[in-house]
N, C-alpha and C positions, 0 to 999 in steps of 0.2 A: 157478347159471344156470337161468333158467326154461325150461320146455319146453312146447310147444303141439301141439295137434292141429288140422289143417285138413282139412275134409271138403268135397269138391267135389260139388255137385249140379248136373249140367250141363243140366238141362231148362229150357226157356224157353217162354213163351207166344208169343214173337215173336223175330225176329232184329233186334237193334238196328241202326240204320243205321251206327253207328260202331264196331261190334264185329267182331273177326276171329277170336275164339276159337271152339272147337267148342261149339256150343250147340244143343240138340235139342228140338224140339216132339214130344211123344210121349204115347201113351195110358197108362193105368194098368198095362196088362200089361207094357209096356217098363219102366216105373218099378219094378214089382215085381221084374223080372229084374235090373235095375240094383242094387237094394237087396240082393238075394241075393248078387251079386258083391261088393258093398261089405262085407257081413258076412264073406264068406270072406277078403277081404283083411285085415280087422281081425284075424281069427283067425291069419292067417299072420304078422302083425306083433307078436303078443303076446310072443313070446320076445325079440324085438328090444328091446322097451321094458320088459322085466321089471325091477322095482326102481326104475323111473323114475316120478316123480309129475308129472302135467301140471297146469299152472296156467291154461291157456286152451284153449277149444274154439271153433273158428270154422267156421260153415257158410257157404260162399260159392258162387258160381255164375257163370253161370246164375241161376236164380230158386229158391232153396231153399224159399221159401214156397209154391211150386207143388206140392210133394210132398204127397200126401194125408196127413192126420194120422196114421192108423194106421201108414203106412210110416215117417214121420218119428219116431214113437215107438219103432218097432223099432230104428231106427238109434241113437237116444239111449240106449235100454236096453242095446243091445249094446256101445256105447262104455263105459258104466259097468261092464258085466260083464267087459270085456276089458282095460281099462287102469285104472291107479291115477290117478284124477282127484281133485284137491284139492276138498274140499267147498265151499271158497270160490272156486272157479275162475270165471273170466269165460266165460260161454257166449253167443256172438254168433250171431245169425241175420240174414242179408241177406234183404231182402224188397222186392218191388214193391208200391207202395200199392194197385194194382188187384187184388191177390190176397188182401188181408187183410180180415178181418171181426172183429166182437166175439168170436165163438165161437173162431175160430182163434187170436187173440191170447191169449185166456184159456187155451186148451189149451197154447200154447207156454210160458206161465209155469208151468203145472202140470207140464209135462215137464222144467222146469229151466232154460229159457233166461232170462237176466237182462239181456241187452243186445240191442237191436234196431237194425239199420242199414237205413234206409228210403231208397230211391232217388228223391228229389224231382227232381233234375237241373235243372229250370227251372220257373218259375211261369207262363210264358206259353204258351197253347195252340199258337201257331204254332211255337214252339221245340220243344215236346214232340212235335208232329207231324213236324217236320223230323228229329228224333232217332229216330223210329220207336217212341216210348214208348206204351204202352197206357193209362196212367193219366191222370187229370186232377188239377188242383190241389185240387179239392174232395175227391177221394179221399185225397190226402195229408193234408189237414186232418182228415178222418174217421179215417184210420188212426192218426195220432199221438194223437188224442183217445181212441180206443179202447185204444191201448197204455197210456196213463196209467190208464184205468179198470181194465185188467187187472193193473196193478201194476208195469209197466215204469217204472223211474226212471232209466234209462240208455239214451238213444235218440240215434242219429246220423242226420243227414240228409246225403246225397250231393248236391252241387251242382256243376254244370259251368260253366266259364268259357271265354272265347275261342271262343264258338260263332259260326257264320256268322249275321249279322243281329242278334246280341245287343248291346244298348247297355249303357253303364254303369248306366243307370237300370233296365234289365231285371235285371242281376245283383244290384243292391242290393235290388230288389223281391223277388227270389227268396230272398235271405238274410234279409230281413225276415219272409218267410213262415215260414222255418225257425225263426227266433227266436220268432215269435208262437206257433208250435206247441209251444214249451217244450222243444225238444231240448237236450240237454246237450253235444252234440258236433256239429261241422260239418266235413265233408271237402270241400274246395274244389279241384277238379281242373281243370286246363286241358285242353281237348280235344286228344287225340292222334289224328290222322287216319291210320288204318291202310290200307295199300295193298290194293286189291281190294274194299273195303267199298262199300256203296251211297253213303255220304256222300262217299267219296273220288272216286267216279265223277262225282258231281254237281259237286264242286269242280273236277275236271279239265275238265269240259265247260263250265265257266263259269256254270252254273245257280246256284251258291252261291259266295260269296266269304268267305274268312276275314278277320278283322280284322287290320289292320297291327300290327307289333310295338309301336309306341308306343301305339296305341289299346288293345291287349291289356294292356300294362304299366300304363297309367293305370287301367284297369278293376280290375285285380288290386290295385293300390295303394289304390284307394278301398274295395274290398271288405275288405282286411286292416285298414284303419283303422276301418271300421265295426264289424267283428267285435271288435276290441280294445276299442272304446268300449262295446260291449254285454257285455263280460266273457268273450268267447271268446278265449282266449290261444293264440297260435300256438306249438305245441311241436314241429312238424315242418314240412317244406316245404309240405305241402298240408293240414295238419290243425290244427284249432282246437278247444279244449275249455274248458268251465268248470272251475274249480279241482276237481281230484280225479277228472276224467272222461276223462283221456287213455286211449286204447284200449290195454289191456294186451297184446292179441295182436299188434298192430302194433308196439308197443314191443319185444316179443320179437324181431321181425325186425330192428329198427333197432339193438338191442343185440347182434345177431349170436348169437341164441340157437339152440336146436335145435328142430326141429319135424318131425312126421311128416305127410305129405300122403296122404290116402286118397281113392280114387275116380279116375274117368277124368280124365286130364291133370293130376292133382295133383302138385305138386313137393314133395320132402323135402330137408331138410338135417340130417344126423345123423352124429355121430361122425367129423367131418372129411371126409365125403363127401356128395354130392348126387345125386339122380336124379329123373326125371319119369316118371309112369305113361303108358301109351299114351293117345292123345288122340281115339280114336273108340270108340264103345260096343262094337262088335264086337271090335276089337282088345283093348280092356280086358277084356272077358269071356273071351276066349281066353287072355290073359295070366294072369288069375286062376286059370283052370282048370289052367294049367301050373305053378302054385305061386307066382306073384307074385315071381319072382326079379328084383330091381332091377338095372338096368344102371348100376352106380355109377360116378361120376366122383370119384376121389380128388383132394383139393385139396392142393397143396404148401403148406408153412408160410407162404411169402410171399404166396400167393394168399389164404389165410385172413386174413392180416394186412391185406392191401389191401381185401378185401371188408368186413371189420369197420370199417375207416376209411370206406369208401364209404357204408355204410348209417348209421354213427354220425354222420357229418357232416351227414346230413339233419336231425338234431335241432337245434333252436335252442340247446340246452344243449351240443351237441357231444359230445366224447369225454372220458371221465375218463382223464387221462394215466397215473395210477397203475394203474388197473385194466387199461388197454390194455397197459402195459408188463409187468405181472404175467402177463397172459394170453399175449402174443406175444413177450415178450423184446425189445421194441422201443419206444424212447421217440421218438415221431414227430418232435417239434420238434427234439430234439438230434440225431437221426439225419439230418435233412434241413433244417438251419438256413437255407441259402440260399433254399430253396423257400418256407418259411413266412415268412421275412423279406420276401420279394418280395410275397407275398399280403397280409401285414400292411401293407406300404408302400403298396399300392394300395387299402387299405381293404376287402379281401375276407375277411380272416381275423384272428383275434386269439386270445390265450391268456393264462392266468395260471398260477400254480403247480399248479393242480388240473385245469384243463380246456383243451381246444383246440376252437374253434368257428369256423364261418363267420358273417360278419356278414349282415344282410339283403341287402346288395349282393352278397355272395358266394353266398348261397343262390340268387339270381336267375341266376347264371352257373355254378352248381355243376358242370354236366357238363364244362365246360372245365377247371375246377380238378381234377376227378377224372381226366381224361385225362392231365393233367400229372403228377399223383401216381402214376398207374399207370406211366407212362414212367420215373418216378424210381425206383419200387420194383421193377420187373420185372428180374430178373437178366439176362435175355437182352439187354436194352438196353445193358448195360455190359460184355458179354463180347467 
């Protein structure tokens, strides 16, 4: 089973209109203090991960590319000194196009990053302004060109769908910009409006309107068809990649692997338990000073089995029936034949001797399928 490291850099140059997570605009002094806490947490986790080799390292945020280069290098060096990281590991850095330069991208490659995830979101200035993004389309074009010059051959572009005021033509134009930039991977996410965000308030007031269900579905269908035609194959609900460029770190999540999360608000899943770090800078610093003792939530065997099915069914290839049975002692199709026959009959799921998967129609209504699966698997529902 692959293992990964997730490092959360919570600093942002702005507060996105659609975000609700803790994200902080701060000066270099605060960043230095944060990195010091992060390095102390790494040291505290050394014994927990002893003997384990990590195959992925993912810097997310926030805006990790906002961290000054000397601080980012300190973190990368400490990771290598603290943990056993495979020399062939995938190192991903999330970045806002407006924070990148030729010099920074060259430095990232020299430090060992080999995968870049760039937040395009939309190609249209009006949509970028509505989302509260600081970058322009031209900055995205420049950043991806510079990334290629620096030696990045594995680049993702994040694109958002179902935005207020976004047309099918807008979405296809944005995807065409990502394609023209030569990225190998495209993440296509539908907007999730979080309560209490600036965008939510604008929608509640009537200043902005979300597209209707049919309109949003038609746009996504057109986008998926275009991506497939261009050689970006859908391998997960929201992710498309050229052959050989699926994100290894995200696959680790969907294969229900193990990962350690480091930093403010980072989550971990390790040895049958999970926990989340404090989600404010002050609380995180105090927690680190107190020894970084995690508040673990132990997962019952049935919970682990359900969660593995929940994330595995996000993949277009679905779940290996043999591997799943070997790991959890449960053969899903045989254990719940009525359930899966019902989903197969409605065109939502299918299987063969090796795999169980959701069809494209099933992926579109996956949440409902998972609720039914949870109710079927949870022991308390049958007591």
